[in-house]
Kinemage of the C-alpha trace (Angstrom):
@kinemage 1
@onewidth
@group {chain A} dominant
@subgroup {mainchain}
@vectorlist {calphas} color= white
{ca unk a 1} P 9.950 -42.523 36.314
{ca unk a 2} L 8.182 -40.774 33.416
{ca unk a 3} L 5.331 -43.291 33.505
{ca unk a 4} L 5.075 -43.035 37.293
{ca unk a 5} L 4.902 -39.242 37.226
{ca unk a 6} L 2.389 -39.308 34.361
{ca unk a 7} L 0.126 -41.610 36.426
{ca unk a 8} L 0.458 -39.316 39.451
{ca unk a 9} L -0.474 -36.254 37.376
{ca unk a 10} L -3.525 -38.040 35.944
{ca unk a 11} L -4.644 -39.573 39.271
{ca unk a 12} L -4.464 -36.261 41.149
{ca unk a 13} L -5.839 -34.218 38.218
{ca unk a 14} L -2.828 -31.896 38.318
{ca unk a 15} L -2.489 -30.940 34.657
{ca unk a 16} L -4.188 -31.303 31.319
{ca unk a 17} L -2.312 -32.935 28.406
{ca unk a 18} L 0.368 -30.567 27.142
{ca unk a 19} L -0.649 -27.826 29.589
{ca unk a 20} L 2.094 -25.162 29.980
{ca unk a 21} L 3.460 -24.428 33.422
{ca unk a 22} L 6.132 -22.774 35.478
{ca unk a 23} L 8.712 -25.089 37.070
{ca unk a 24} L 10.400 -23.828 40.225
{ca unk a 25} L 14.075 -24.808 39.874
{ca unk a 26} L 16.646 -24.215 42.611
{ca unk a 27} L 19.416 -26.217 40.955
{ca unk a 28} L 19.158 -29.143 43.381
{ca unk a 29} L 18.574 -32.689 42.210
{ca unk a 30} L 14.796 -32.692 42.885
{ca unk a 31} L 14.001 -29.582 40.864
{ca unk a 32} L 16.425 -30.418 38.053
{ca unk a 33} L 14.832 -33.844 37.610
{ca unk a 34} L 11.369 -32.261 37.815
{ca unk a 35} L 12.253 -29.849 34.989
{ca unk a 36} L 13.577 -32.594 32.734
{ca unk a 37} L 10.619 -34.915 33.464
{ca unk a 38} L 7.965 -32.267 32.804
{ca unk a 39} L 9.748 -31.247 29.598
{ca unk a 40} L 9.957 -34.885 28.476
{ca unk a 41} L 6.228 -35.352 29.160
{ca unk a 42} L 5.471 -32.637 26.618
{ca unk a 43} L 4.543 -29.758 28.922
{ca unk a 44} L 5.831 -26.350 27.746
{ca unk a 45} L 7.998 -25.266 30.687
{ca unk a 46} L 8.924 -21.827 32.006
{ca unk a 47} L 11.741 -21.940 34.566
{ca unk a 48} L 11.384 -19.858 37.760
{ca unk a 49} L 14.449 -19.475 40.005
{ca unk a 50} L 14.579 -17.670 43.366
{ca unk a 51} L 17.959 -16.363 44.537
{ca unk a 52} L 17.686 -16.039 48.313
{ca unk a 53} L 21.113 -14.402 48.554
{ca unk a 54} L 22.003 -16.481 51.623
{ca unk a 55} L 25.073 -18.282 50.256
{ca unk a 56} L 27.090 -15.463 48.692
{ca unk a 57} L 28.873 -16.453 45.488
{ca unk a 58} L 27.282 -19.932 45.664
{ca unk a 59} L 23.847 -18.339 45.193
{ca unk a 60} L 25.108 -16.558 42.070
{ca unk a 61} L 26.499 -19.826 40.702
{ca unk a 62} L 23.156 -21.549 41.388
{ca unk a 63} L 21.343 -18.921 39.315
{ca unk a 64} L 23.806 -19.184 36.419
{ca unk a 65} L 23.601 -22.980 36.533
{ca unk a 66} L 19.789 -22.982 36.337
{ca unk a 67} L 19.806 -20.328 33.604
{ca unk a 68} L 22.170 -22.451 31.519
{ca unk a 69} L 19.943 -25.528 32.036
{ca unk a 70} L 16.920 -23.563 30.778
{ca unk a 71} L 18.914 -22.318 27.776
{ca unk a 72} L 19.977 -25.877 26.928
{ca unk a 73} L 16.347 -27.023 26.928
{ca unk a 74} L 15.265 -23.925 25.011
{ca unk a 75} L 12.720 -22.827 27.605
{ca unk a 76} L 12.070 -19.341 29.083
{ca unk a 77} L 13.930 -18.421 32.275
{ca unk a 78} L 12.945 -15.959 35.017
{ca unk a 79} L 14.717 -15.242 38.285
{ca unk a 80} L 14.331 -12.926 41.233
{ca unk a 81} L 16.613 -12.036 44.124
{ca unk a 82} L 14.913 -11.631 47.502
{ca unk a 83} L 16.244 -10.143 50.731
{ca unk a 84} L 15.494 -12.785 53.338
{ca unk a 85} L 17.319 -10.985 56.141
{ca unk a 86} L 15.144 -7.898 55.671
{ca unk a 87} L 11.903 -9.888 55.704
{ca unk a 88} L 11.808 -9.773 59.512
{ca unk a 89} L 8.427 -10.136 61.248
{ca unk a 90} L 9.778 -12.703 63.702
{ca unk a 91} L 10.230 -15.423 61.080
{ca unk a 92} L 13.124 -17.860 60.953
{ca unk a 93} L 15.364 -17.653 57.893
{ca unk a 94} L 13.672 -20.692 56.360
{ca unk a 95} L 10.149 -19.366 56.972
{ca unk a 96} L 11.040 -15.899 55.678
{ca unk a 97} L 12.578 -17.430 52.538
{ca unk a 98} L 9.469 -19.547 51.963
{ca unk a 99} L 7.174 -16.541 52.394
{ca unk a 100} L 9.113 -14.454 49.858
{ca unk a 101} L 9.387 -17.369 47.446
{ca unk a 102} L 5.657 -18.070 47.436
{ca unk a 103} L 4.828 -14.372 47.088
{ca unk a 104} L 6.847 -14.298 43.846
{ca unk a 105} L 5.270 -17.526 42.634
{ca unk a 106} L 1.847 -15.892 42.990
{ca unk a 107} L 3.026 -12.976 40.828
{ca unk a 108} L 4.133 -15.430 38.145
{ca unk a 109} L 0.796 -17.250 38.278
{ca unk a 110} L -0.980 -13.943 37.660
{ca unk a 111} L 1.142 -13.423 34.537
{ca unk a 112} L 0.580 -16.989 33.328
{ca unk a 113} L 0.824 -19.877 32.894
{ca unk a 114} L -1.484 -20.346 35.865
{ca unk a 115} L 0.275 -23.481 37.150
{ca unk a 116} L 3.623 -23.865 38.904
{ca unk a 117} L 5.258 -27.213 39.678
{ca unk a 118} L 7.361 -27.700 42.819
{ca unk a 119} L 9.812 -30.521 43.470
{ca unk a 120} L 8.363 -31.982 46.679
{ca unk a 121} L 8.559 -35.780 46.710
{ca unk a 122} L 7.457 -38.732 48.833
{ca unk a 123} L 10.300 -38.434 51.346
{ca unk a 124} L 9.384 -34.772 51.871
{ca unk a 125} L 5.820 -35.905 52.656
{ca unk a 126} L 7.109 -38.419 55.223
{ca unk a 127} L 9.382 -35.820 56.840
{ca unk a 128} L 6.593 -33.246 56.972
{ca unk a 129} L 4.223 -35.724 58.619
{ca unk a 130} L 6.810 -36.523 61.309
{ca unk a 131} L 7.541 -32.825 61.889
{ca unk a 132} L 3.836 -32.072 62.272
{ca unk a 133} L 3.365 -34.967 64.685
{ca unk a 134} L 6.381 -33.873 66.735
{ca unk a 135} L 5.042 -30.314 66.922
{ca unk a 136} L 1.498 -31.452 67.719
{ca unk a 137} L 0.046 -29.382 64.908
{ca unk a 138} L -3.303 -31.247 64.836
{ca unk a 139} L -5.598 -32.371 61.996
{ca unk a 140} L -4.537 -29.572 59.623
{ca unk a 141} L -1.001 -30.897 59.837
{ca unk a 142} L -2.131 -34.424 59.052
{ca unk a 143} L -2.844 -33.399 55.474
{ca unk a 144} L 0.906 -32.911 54.996
{ca unk a 145} L 1.972 -31.829 51.502
{ca unk a 146} L -1.016 -31.817 49.123
{ca unk a 147} L -0.537 -32.891 45.481
{ca unk a 148} L -2.439 -29.769 44.361
{ca unk a 149} L -2.836 -26.440 46.144
{ca unk a 150} L -5.498 -24.185 44.672
{ca unk a 151} L -4.822 -20.451 45.045
{ca unk a 152} L -6.806 -17.438 43.810
{ca unk a 153} L -3.949 -16.761 41.365
{ca unk a 154} L -3.692 -20.319 40.038
{ca unk a 155} L -2.545 -23.681 41.347
{ca unk a 156} L 0.584 -25.317 42.680
{ca unk a 157} L 1.233 -28.927 41.663
{ca unk a 158} L 3.751 -31.461 42.977
{ca unk a 159} L 4.234 -34.194 40.360
{ca unk a 160} L 7.087 -35.954 42.225
{ca unk a 161} L 5.054 -36.833 45.329
{ca unk a 162} L 4.636 -40.308 43.845
{ca unk a 163} L 8.362 -41.064 44.093
{ca unk a 164} L 11.160 -40.773 46.634
{ca unk a 165} L 14.526 -39.098 47.034
{ca unk a 166} L 16.570 -42.207 46.178
{ca unk a 167} L 14.656 -42.840 42.942
{ca unk a 168} L 15.012 -39.181 41.921
{ca unk a 169} L 18.774 -39.235 42.473
{ca unk a 170} L 19.094 -42.530 40.610
{ca unk a 171} L 17.133 -41.091 37.661
{ca unk a 172} L 19.449 -38.054 37.600
{ca unk a 173} L 22.607 -40.176 37.566
{ca unk a 174} L 21.243 -42.641 35.002
{ca unk a 175} L 20.175 -39.869 32.625
{ca unk a 176} L 23.142 -37.538 33.084
{ca unk a 177} L 21.112 -34.768 34.769
{ca unk a 178} L 23.563 -32.485 36.549
{ca unk a 179} L 22.622 -30.663 39.748
{ca unk a 180} L 24.103 -28.646 42.577
{ca unk a 181} L 24.301 -29.504 46.277
{ca unk a 182} L 23.173 -27.048 48.968
{ca unk a 183} L 25.200 -27.507 52.163
{ca unk a 184} L 22.348 -26.083 54.262
{ca unk a 185} L 20.369 -29.264 53.511
{ca unk a 186} L 22.725 -31.086 55.897
{ca unk a 187} L 22.923 -28.429 58.635
{ca unk a 188} L 21.757 -30.129 61.865
{ca unk a 189} L 20.506 -26.841 63.354
{ca unk a 190} L 17.344 -27.284 61.257
{ca unk a 191} L 14.916 -29.820 62.709
{ca unk a 192} L 13.892 -31.075 59.271
{ca unk a 193} L 17.506 -32.020 58.528
{ca unk a 194} L 17.746 -34.016 61.749
{ca unk a 195} L 14.519 -35.817 60.872
{ca unk a 196} L 15.899 -36.488 57.371
{ca unk a 197} L 19.405 -37.608 58.318
{ca unk a 198} L 18.894 -39.116 61.785
{ca unk a 199} L 15.280 -40.060 62.535
{ca unk a 200} L 14.190 -41.476 59.163
{ca unk a 201} L 17.335 -43.628 58.693
{ca unk a 202} L 16.766 -45.040 62.199
{ca unk a 203} L 13.149 -45.818 61.326
{ca unk a 204} L 14.279 -47.506 58.100
{ca unk a 205} L 16.721 -49.587 60.130
{ca unk a 206} L 13.991 -50.618 62.561
{ca unk a 207} L 11.382 -51.144 59.839
{ca unk a 208} L 12.582 -51.274 56.210
{ca unk a 209} L 10.219 -49.354 53.957
{ca unk a 210} L 9.315 -46.837 56.663
{ca unk a 211} L 9.649 -43.891 54.252
{ca unk a 212} L 7.188 -45.408 51.803
{ca unk a 213} L 4.772 -46.362 54.583
{ca unk a 214} L 4.863 -42.865 56.076
{ca unk a 215} L 4.342 -41.194 52.692
{ca unk a 216} L 1.376 -43.484 52.012
{ca unk a 217} L 0.021 -42.790 55.498
{ca unk a 218} L 0.289 -39.041 54.883
{ca unk a 219} L -1.948 -39.439 51.830
{ca unk a 220} L -4.544 -41.406 53.812
{ca unk a 221} L -4.475 -38.852 56.640
{ca unk a 222} L -5.024 -36.085 54.096
{ca unk a 223} L -8.163 -37.847 52.855
{ca unk a 224} L -9.327 -38.516 56.431
{ca unk a 225} L -8.874 -34.846 57.246
{ca unk a 226} L -11.014 -33.810 54.280
{ca unk a 227} L -13.686 -36.381 55.176
{ca unk a 228} L -13.692 -35.315 58.831
{ca unk a 229} L -13.980 -31.651 57.872
{ca unk a 230} L -17.013 -32.381 55.688
{ca unk a 231} L -18.612 -34.305 58.548
{ca unk a 232} L -17.878 -31.554 61.050
{ca unk a 233} L -19.238 -28.905 58.659
{ca unk a 234} L -22.573 -30.729 58.611
{ca unk a 235} L -22.567 -31.115 62.400
{ca unk a 236} L -21.979 -27.396 63.085
{ca unk a 237} L -24.352 -25.928 60.481
{ca unk a 238} L -26.534 -24.345 63.163
{ca unk a 239} L -23.678 -22.552 64.946
{ca unk a 240} L -23.415 -19.179 63.233
{ca unk a 241} L -20.693 -16.622 64.093
{ca unk a 242} L -21.861 -13.315 65.541
{ca unk a 243} L -21.069 -9.907 64.025
{ca unk a 244} L -17.810 -9.611 65.997
{ca unk a 245} L -16.639 -13.130 65.182
{ca unk a 246} L -17.833 -14.589 68.484
{ca unk a 247} L -19.878 -17.773 68.868
{ca unk a 248} L -22.204 -19.362 71.355
{ca unk a 249} L -21.779 -23.126 71.105
{ca unk a 250} L -24.392 -25.391 72.735
{ca unk a 251} L -22.707 -27.680 75.268
{ca unk a 252} L -25.099 -30.456 74.229
{ca unk a 253} L -23.552 -30.384 70.743
{ca unk a 254} L -20.102 -30.988 72.221
{ca unk a 255} L -21.241 -33.616 74.738
{ca unk a 256} L -23.092 -35.687 72.133
{ca unk a 257} L -20.423 -35.524 69.435
{ca unk a 258} L -18.552 -38.739 68.595
{ca unk a 259} L -15.457 -36.600 67.941
{ca unk a 260} L -15.614 -33.674 70.402
{ca unk a 261} L -12.007 -32.557 69.837
{ca unk a 262} L -12.449 -32.427 66.069
{ca unk a 263} L -15.727 -30.591 66.595
{ca unk a 264} L -14.069 -27.986 68.824
{ca unk a 265} L -11.178 -27.575 66.404
{ca unk a 266} L -13.685 -26.861 63.626
{ca unk a 267} L -15.743 -24.445 65.719
{ca unk a 268} L -12.694 -22.714 67.174
{ca unk a 269} L -10.859 -22.466 63.851
{ca unk a 270} L -10.072 -18.708 64.219
{ca unk a 271} L -8.826 -19.293 67.773
{ca unk a 272} L -6.182 -21.932 66.908
{ca unk a 273} L -6.530 -23.659 70.297
{ca unk a 274} L -3.626 -25.615 71.728
{ca unk a 275} L -4.356 -29.359 72.251
{ca unk a 276} L -3.880 -28.906 76.017
{ca unk a 277} L -6.541 -26.188 75.963
{ca unk a 278} L -8.978 -28.568 74.246
{ca unk a 279} L -8.437 -31.132 77.015
{ca unk a 280} L -9.022 -28.483 79.681
{ca unk a 281} L -12.175 -27.254 77.937
{ca unk a 282} L -13.630 -30.758 77.663
{ca unk a 283} L -12.821 -31.462 81.315
{ca unk a 284} L -14.564 -28.250 82.399
{ca unk a 285} L -17.597 -29.094 80.227
{ca unk a 286} L -17.773 -32.677 81.539
{ca unk a 287} L -17.616 -31.431 85.124
{ca unk a 288} L -20.204 -28.722 84.505
{ca unk a 289} L -17.721 -26.110 85.721
{ca unk a 290} L -19.879 -23.066 84.910
{ca unk a 291} L -17.932 -19.820 84.934
{ca unk a 292} L -14.592 -21.384 84.023
{ca unk a 293} L -12.734 -19.125 81.592
{ca unk a 294} L -9.808 -19.638 79.236
{ca unk a 295} L -7.697 -17.333 77.109
{ca unk a 296} L -6.649 -18.373 73.594
{ca unk a 297} L -4.817 -15.650 71.687
{ca unk a 298} L -7.178 -12.685 71.423
{ca unk a 299} L -10.242 -14.795 72.317
{ca unk a 300} L -11.892 -15.423 75.670
{ca unk a 301} L -13.628 -18.782 76.128
{ca unk a 302} L -16.183 -19.103 78.917
{ca unk a 303} L -18.105 -22.215 80.003
{ca unk a 304} L -21.663 -21.077 80.681
{ca unk a 305} L -24.644 -23.082 81.919
{ca unk a 306} L -25.763 -24.291 78.487
{ca unk a 307} L -23.207 -22.852 76.079
{ca unk a 308} L -19.525 -22.315 75.448
{ca unk a 309} L -19.097 -18.600 74.809
{ca unk a 310} L -16.299 -17.549 72.442
{ca unk a 311} L -15.658 -13.810 72.308
{ca unk a 312} L -12.826 -11.611 71.148
{ca unk a 313} L -11.032 -9.591 73.788
{ca unk a 314} L -8.580 -10.323 76.559
{ca unk a 315} L -9.195 -10.312 80.278
{ca unk a 316} L -6.695 -9.835 83.065
{ca unk a 317} L -3.124 -9.567 81.841
{ca unk a 318} L -2.556 -8.410 78.233
{ca unk a 319} L -0.930 -10.379 75.422
{ca unk a 320} L 1.952 -8.838 73.459
{ca unk a 321} L 2.880 -9.989 69.933
{ca unk a 322} L 6.593 -9.577 69.142
{ca unk a 323} L 6.774 -7.728 65.809
{ca unk a 324} L 10.149 -7.901 64.069
{ca unk a 325} L 9.257 -5.879 60.993
{ca unk a 326} L 11.671 -3.024 60.155
{ca unk a 327} L 13.373 -1.483 62.119
{ca unk a 328} L 13.509 -4.986 63.724
{ca unk a 329} L 12.933 -3.740 67.243
{ca unk a 330} L 9.995 -2.737 69.379
{ca unk a 331} L 8.400 -2.333 72.781
{ca unk a 332} L 5.137 -3.470 74.334
{ca unk a 333} L 4.170 -3.048 77.965
{ca unk a 334} L 7.203 -3.956 80.095
{ca unk a 335} L 8.962 -5.718 77.192
{ca unk a 336} L 11.393 -4.509 74.562
{ca unk a 337} L 13.185 -6.445 71.844
{ca unk a 338} L 15.783 -6.047 69.103
{ca unk a 339} L 18.084 -8.054 66.849
{ca unk a 340} L 21.800 -8.235 67.543
{ca unk a 341} L 24.920 -10.187 66.618
{ca unk a 342} L 26.244 -13.170 68.634
{ca unk a 343} L 29.261 -11.175 69.863
{ca unk a 344} L 26.867 -8.749 71.589
{ca unk a 345} L 25.470 -11.375 73.962
{ca unk a 346} L 25.939 -10.488 77.627
{ca unk a 347} L 24.723 -13.290 79.877
{ca unk a 348} L 25.454 -11.094 82.866
{ca unk a 349} L 22.115 -9.358 82.228
{ca unk a 350} L 20.378 -12.234 84.029
{ca unk a 351} L 17.178 -14.074 83.111
{ca unk a 352} L 15.261 -10.841 82.736
{ca unk a 353} L 16.950 -10.812 79.339
{ca unk a 354} L 16.600 -13.667 76.872
{ca unk a 355} L 19.070 -14.267 74.023
{ca unk a 356} L 17.548 -16.513 71.341
{ca unk a 357} L 18.765 -17.870 67.999
{ca unk a 358} L 16.455 -16.153 65.481
{ca unk a 359} L 16.728 -19.021 62.970
{ca unk a 360} L 15.226 -21.461 65.483
{ca unk a 361} L 12.107 -19.387 66.144
{ca unk a 362} L 8.775 -19.757 64.361
{ca unk a 363} L 6.043 -17.197 63.895
{ca unk a 364} L 4.006 -16.054 65.645
{ca unk a 365} L 6.125 -14.865 68.566
{ca unk a 366} L 3.882 -13.953 71.484
{ca unk a 367} L 4.476 -12.831 75.056
{ca unk a 368} L 1.506 -13.903 77.162
{ca unk a 369} L 0.564 -14.968 80.699
{ca unk a 370} L 1.285 -18.654 81.331
{ca unk a 371} L -1.650 -21.058 81.251
{ca unk a 372} L -2.464 -24.280 83.018
{ca unk a 373} L -0.899 -27.113 81.057
{ca unk a 374} L 1.950 -24.994 79.619
{ca unk a 375} L 5.185 -26.977 79.496
{ca unk a 376} L 8.755 -26.376 78.411
{ca unk a 377} L 12.073 -28.171 78.455
{ca unk a 378} L 14.556 -25.889 80.226
{ca unk a 379} L 18.194 -25.936 79.152
{ca unk a 380} L 19.978 -28.820 80.845
{ca unk a 381} L 16.816 -30.795 81.654
{ca unk a 382} L 16.265 -34.160 79.942
{ca unk a 383} L 12.483 -33.839 79.743
{ca unk a 384} L 9.787 -31.185 79.767
{ca unk a 385} L 8.309 -29.658 82.887
{ca unk a 386} L 5.064 -27.888 83.736
{ca unk a 387} L 5.402 -24.115 84.006
{ca unk a 388} L 3.346 -24.298 87.207
{ca unk a 389} L 5.972 -26.609 88.750
{ca unk a 390} L 8.801 -24.366 87.556
{ca unk a 391} L 7.192 -21.372 89.256
{ca unk a 392} L 6.868 -23.371 92.466
{ca unk a 393} L 10.538 -24.420 92.244
{ca unk a 394} L 11.469 -20.764 91.727
{ca unk a 395} L 9.519 -19.821 94.909
{ca unk a 396} L 7.303 -17.366 93.045
{ca unk a 397} L 4.646 -16.138 95.512
{ca unk a 398} L 1.110 -17.386 94.826
{ca unk a 399} L -0.180 -13.855 94.255
{ca unk a 400} L 2.483 -13.252 91.590
{ca unk a 401} L 2.075 -16.480 89.613
{ca unk a 402} L -0.861 -15.226 87.518
{ca unk a 403} L 1.291 -12.370 86.192
{ca unk a 404} L 4.173 -14.591 85.119
{ca unk a 405} L 4.775 -14.432 81.379
{ca unk a 406} L 6.073 -16.853 78.770
{ca unk a 407} L 7.314 -16.313 75.222
{ca unk a 408} L 5.803 -18.721 72.731
{ca unk a 409} L 7.254 -19.513 69.306
{ca unk a 410} L 4.500 -21.065 67.209
{ca unk a 411} L 2.877 -23.141 69.950
{ca unk a 412} L 6.058 -23.868 71.951
{ca unk a 413} L 7.087 -22.122 75.158
{ca unk a 414} L 10.684 -20.981 74.680
{ca unk a 415} L 11.181 -18.615 77.638
{ca unk a 416} L 9.681 -18.445 81.094
{ca unk a 417} L 10.291 -14.747 81.641
{ca unk a 418} L 12.722 -14.085 84.437
{ca unk a 419} L 13.590 -17.750 84.936
{ca unk a 420} L 14.543 -20.189 82.170
{ca unk a 421} L 15.088 -20.506 78.385
{ca unk a 422} L 13.998 -23.697 76.613
{ca unk a 423} L 16.473 -26.250 75.293
{ca unk a 424} L 17.357 -25.753 71.624
{ca unk a 425} L 16.772 -21.997 71.363
{ca unk a 426} L 19.910 -20.495 72.897
{ca unk a 427} L 22.515 -19.155 70.438
{ca unk a 428} L 25.263 -21.566 69.437
{ca unk a 429} L 28.297 -21.773 67.128
{ca unk a 430} L 26.133 -21.588 63.984
{ca unk a 431} L 23.997 -18.640 65.120
{ca unk a 432} L 23.898 -15.676 62.737
{ca unk a 433} L 21.312 -13.391 64.338
{ca unk a 434} L 20.133 -13.137 67.924
{ca unk a 435} L 16.794 -11.932 69.218
{ca unk a 436} L 17.257 -10.011 72.470
{ca unk a 437} L 14.194 -9.698 74.712
{ca unk a 438} L 14.167 -7.609 77.903
{ca unk a 439} L 11.620 -7.475 80.693
{ca unk a 440} L 11.984 -4.125 82.420
{ca unk a 441} L 10.798 -5.196 85.877
{ca unk a 442} L 13.519 -7.792 86.340
């Protein structure tokens, strides 16, 4: 493994010979092997451990275990305890933990050394690619987990991307490297764990070597993304943003492009358009539907005679972001929200109140009018359904449909206000915190 990791470091230009670095060590097998490998390769190591405080006494034992490992190797040790539950801002526990963890890593990079190594490996790259494809995250998601991430404070490197989980565990057992197991890595309420323990094993059964193939494919997609971005940058050189961030994009540029969706994604980068919105835009442009307008976040997109106009500002019904920063509650327009415990759920409130498992939600959380093409999978339904069809089934009058709202988590619709909650977001036996959302007119 040492030779394999050394080749990966050299090929990806991660580190110079003998360059000192921080090593992020949780106590799990990946990070413990990473620490020992980097130390054996002659890199002066400084151990960084984040105590998320989510596992009670187990978290304390993790910290003591990592501290003892650093002492045994004779390397410096630093740790920090973060309050994930207080992070708020609508993030799931995992996302909040990641945000706090990376914020501390940046502080360490400012102190020096200016490099920190993380224990991501090839299986992580395969899982991330599948998660991004399932969520429809687009070209940015194709790049998966990069070997090197350059930050203003320094750089993050991932020397184990060249190897997989099985090889890492085998190296630990063969070399007597002790580690600790985190039970949350097997909790099926997290989508990544289901991909890891259910989807990937099935793919390996259907096609042996699927993990390796996916990890290799993630690397190729990362290079394709970089190449496509360079090509798109050359194609859009003449389209300059206005003083307020708006743009006027010639329709001829879109019509003549060999990759119109990639072109629009590049031009609409601040807008973060949903893939369905791209399809609707291209259809309107192809049909010459002058005057057709679309709303994407805080931007208004309008198909004009010769241009696609992109301007900040909403029209019609407003959009309300759900802010869960302290005191973890808020109001906006007809909506109000707060965090509560599972035993406070009262389903008798009706569908004007949504009760959602906070850990299953992703930022940003946004309440907005529904759009053409919006879909969701209501609880109890085997497949997804268009919001427009759900409103028809609910006998919502035509004049009221435009004012119907949805709650989106990331890019997914998780609540059709007043009607249905999406499958997979309702509180269950493992729920710790519940987001309560009320719509005052229902």
